[in-house]
C-alpha positions as CSV (number, residue, x, y, z in Angstrom):
1,M,-109.4,-124.6,81.1
2,A,-113.0,-123.4,81.4
3,G,-114.7,-124.1,84.7
4,I,-111.5,-124.6,86.6
5,K,-110.4,-121.8,88.9
6,P,-106.7,-121.1,89.2
7,R,-105.1,-121.9,92.6
8,P,-104.9,-118.6,94.6
9,D,-101.5,-117.1,95.2
10,P,-100.7,-116.9,98.9
11,A,-99.3,-113.4,98.3
12,D,-102.8,-112.3,97.3
13,S,-104.3,-113.4,100.6
14,A,-106.2,-110.9,102.6
15,V,-103.7,-111.4,105.4
16,G,-100.7,-111.2,103.1
17,P,-97.8,-113.7,102.6
18,A,-96.9,-116.2,105.3
19,A,-94.4,-115.1,108.0
20,T,-90.8,-115.9,107.3
21,V,-88.7,-118.0,109.7
22,A,-86.8,-114.8,110.6
23,E,-90.0,-113.0,111.6
24,L,-91.2,-116.0,113.6
25,E,-87.8,-116.1,115.4
26,E,-88.0,-112.4,116.2
27,G,-91.4,-112.9,117.6
28,L,-90.2,-115.7,119.8
29,R,-87.3,-113.5,121.0
30,Q,-89.7,-110.7,121.9
31,L,-91.8,-113.2,124.0
32,H,-88.7,-114.5,125.7
33,R,-87.5,-110.9,126.4
34,M,-90.8,-110.3,128.2
35,E,-90.5,-113.5,130.1
36,M,-87.0,-112.5,131.3
37,Q,-88.2,-109.1,132.4
38,T,-90.9,-111.0,134.4
39,K,-88.2,-113.1,136.0
40,L,-86.1,-110.1,137.0
41,T,-89.2,-108.5,138.5
42,L,-89.8,-111.6,140.6
43,E,-86.2,-111.5,141.8
44,R,-86.8,-107.9,143.0
45,V,-90.0,-108.9,144.8
46,E,-88.1,-111.8,146.4
47,A,-85.5,-109.4,147.7
48,Q,-88.1,-107.1,149.1
49,V,-89.9,-110.0,150.9
50,A,-86.6,-111.1,152.3
51,A,-85.9,-107.6,153.5
52,A,-89.4,-107.4,155.1
53,I,-88.8,-110.7,157.0
54,K,-85.5,-109.2,158.3
55,V,-87.3,-106.1,159.6
56,L,-90.1,-108.1,161.2
57,H,-87.6,-110.4,162.8
58,R,-85.7,-107.5,164.3
59,A,-89.0,-106.1,165.7
60,E,-89.6,-109.6,167.2
61,L,-92.8,-110.0,165.2
62,V,-91.7,-113.1,163.4
63,N,-89.0,-115.7,163.9
64,E,-86.7,-115.6,160.9
65,Q,-85.4,-119.1,161.3
66,V,-88.9,-120.6,161.4
67,V,-89.8,-118.6,158.2
68,E,-86.6,-119.7,156.4
69,A,-87.2,-123.4,157.3
70,E,-90.8,-123.2,156.0
71,A,-89.6,-121.4,152.9
72,D,-87.1,-124.2,152.2
73,V,-90.0,-126.7,152.4
74,Q,-92.1,-124.7,150.1
75,R,-89.2,-124.0,147.7
76,M,-88.6,-127.7,147.2
77,R,-92.3,-128.3,146.6
78,I,-92.4,-125.6,143.9
79,Y,-89.1,-126.9,142.4
80,E,-90.5,-130.4,142.0
81,K,-93.7,-129.1,140.5
82,R,-91.8,-127.0,137.9
83,Q,-89.6,-129.7,136.6
84,S,-92.1,-130.5,134.0
85,D,-92.7,-126.9,133.0
86,A,-91.2,-125.5,129.8
87,Q,-88.4,-123.0,130.4
88,V,-86.5,-120.4,128.5
89,Q,-82.8,-120.2,129.2
90,L,-80.6,-117.4,128.2
91,G,-76.8,-117.0,128.5
92,P,-75.1,-114.1,130.3
93,D,-76.0,-110.6,129.1
94,V,-72.4,-109.5,128.3
95,D,-70.4,-108.4,125.3
96,K,-68.8,-111.7,124.3
97,H,-66.1,-110.0,122.2
98,T,-64.7,-108.2,125.3
99,V,-64.9,-110.8,128.0
100,A,-61.7,-112.2,129.5
101,T,-61.0,-115.5,127.9
102,S,-59.9,-118.6,129.7
103,P,-56.1,-119.1,130.0
104,V,-56.4,-122.8,129.3
105,D,-54.9,-124.0,126.0
106,C,-57.7,-126.3,125.0
107,A,-56.0,-127.1,121.6
108,T,-53.3,-129.1,123.4
109,L,-55.8,-130.9,125.6
110,L,-58.2,-132.1,122.9
111,P,-56.5,-135.5,122.2
112,P,-56.9,-136.8,125.7
113,C,-60.0,-134.8,126.6
114,K,-62.0,-135.4,123.4
115,A,-63.7,-132.0,124.0
116,R,-65.9,-133.2,126.9
117,C,-67.0,-129.6,127.5
118,C,-68.5,-129.5,124.0
119,R,-71.1,-132.0,125.3
120,L,-72.3,-129.8,128.1
121,T,-75.4,-127.6,127.9
122,V,-74.8,-124.0,126.9
123,A,-77.5,-121.3,127.0
124,L,-77.2,-118.7,124.2
125,D,-77.8,-115.0,124.4
126,F,-79.7,-113.0,121.8
127,K,-76.5,-111.8,120.2
128,D,-75.4,-115.4,119.7
129,I,-78.7,-116.0,117.9
130,E,-78.3,-112.9,115.8
131,D,-74.8,-114.3,114.9
132,G,-76.6,-117.3,113.5
133,L,-75.8,-119.9,116.1
134,R,-78.3,-122.7,116.1
135,W,-80.4,-123.5,119.1
136,E,-82.8,-126.2,120.2
137,Y,-86.3,-125.1,119.2
138,A,-87.9,-127.4,121.8
139,R,-85.6,-125.9,124.5
140,P,-84.9,-122.2,123.8
141,Y,-82.2,-121.0,123.8
142,L,-79.9,-124.0,124.4
143,L,-77.0,-124.4,121.9
144,K,-78.0,-127.1,119.4
145,R,-76.3,-130.5,119.9
146,D,-76.0,-133.6,117.7
147,R,-78.5,-136.0,119.1
148,A,-76.4,-139.1,118.3
149,T,-73.1,-137.9,119.9
150,G,-74.2,-135.2,122.3
151,Y,-71.6,-132.8,120.9
152,C,-72.3,-129.2,120.0
153,V,-73.2,-129.1,116.3
154,Y,-70.2,-126.9,115.7
155,S,-67.8,-129.4,117.1
156,E,-66.1,-131.1,114.1
157,A,-66.5,-134.8,114.1
158,T,-62.8,-135.9,113.9
159,T,-60.8,-133.0,115.4
160,H,-63.5,-131.5,117.7
161,A,-62.3,-128.1,116.5
162,C,-65.0,-125.4,116.8
163,S,-66.3,-124.4,113.3
164,A,-68.0,-121.3,114.8
165,Y,-65.0,-120.2,116.9
166,D,-65.2,-116.5,115.9
167,V,-68.8,-116.2,117.1
168,R,-68.8,-118.7,119.9
169,P,-70.8,-117.8,123.0
170,S,-69.4,-115.9,125.9
171,I,-69.7,-119.0,128.0
172,G,-67.4,-120.9,125.7
173,R,-64.9,-118.0,125.8
174,T,-64.7,-117.7,129.6
175,Y,-65.2,-121.4,130.6
176,D,-62.3,-122.6,132.7
177,R,-62.1,-126.4,132.9
178,R,-59.3,-126.6,135.5
179,N,-61.6,-127.2,138.4
180,D,-64.5,-128.8,136.6
181,A,-64.6,-132.5,137.7
182,R,-67.2,-133.2,134.9
183,V,-64.4,-132.6,132.3
184,G,-61.1,-133.4,134.0
185,A,-60.2,-135.7,136.9
186,D,-56.7,-134.2,137.2
187,F,-55.9,-131.1,135.2
188,E,-52.1,-131.0,135.9
189,A,-51.8,-134.7,134.9
190,R,-54.0,-134.1,131.9
191,K,-56.3,-136.9,133.1
192,P,-59.8,-136.5,131.7
193,A,-62.9,-137.3,133.7
194,P,-64.7,-140.6,133.1
195,W,-66.6,-140.7,129.8
196,R,-70.3,-140.1,130.0
197,D,-72.9,-141.5,127.6
198,D,-75.9,-139.8,129.3
199,V,-75.7,-136.5,127.5
200,D,-79.4,-135.8,127.1
201,P,-79.9,-133.6,129.0
202,A,-76.3,-132.7,129.7
203,P,-75.0,-130.9,132.8
204,P,-75.1,-127.2,132.3
205,L,-72.3,-124.7,132.0
206,V,-74.5,-121.8,132.6
207,Q,-78.3,-121.7,132.4
208,T,-79.4,-118.4,133.6
209,R,-79.1,-114.9,132.3
210,L,-77.5,-112.4,134.7
211,P,-79.2,-109.1,135.3
212,T,-77.3,-106.1,133.9
213,S,-77.9,-104.0,137.0
214,P,-78.6,-104.7,140.6
215,A,-82.2,-104.7,141.9
216,R,-83.2,-101.4,143.5
């Protein structure tokens, strides 16, 4: 119709089409990789500072016990301050398809246990994300859970079987519940731990990514 301009096609924009979800997720992963490298660098610095304190203590220039006591005080102050900070959590940097799996036969324990471990917090690694496992966008990269039940979204509602079993995280493969009081009160007697309703946030299985090589 004369006088009415057609709506512009986003593909014709000077900046091109909008980014896809996959591109945005890759961008987030890159940012989180950079953050993890920063964390590993800080760990190396921490080790160097600890070594310097040891050397100064041996030279009787400082008292190591006094320094450690003050460090504990400052560590608690920093910890309390950071509780409100946003964090990125990554699972262990290992090949999940080659890790030694737990000897526990979870299938026979599901009826009394009701898959309590599937309500615990699990941090994913980038390979898990590439495998398509869903994570909490507000708390990267924690495995997504059902907000109503607290269970992992891959835990089937009636049987609690894992619908993503073949690509499950390394933490789920290696987790050994025998000595975990959060899950079982008495493993040999097949007595589960008391049921918990406070599953948000849930106690973690693993929350930090392990460095692939020791600090130099």
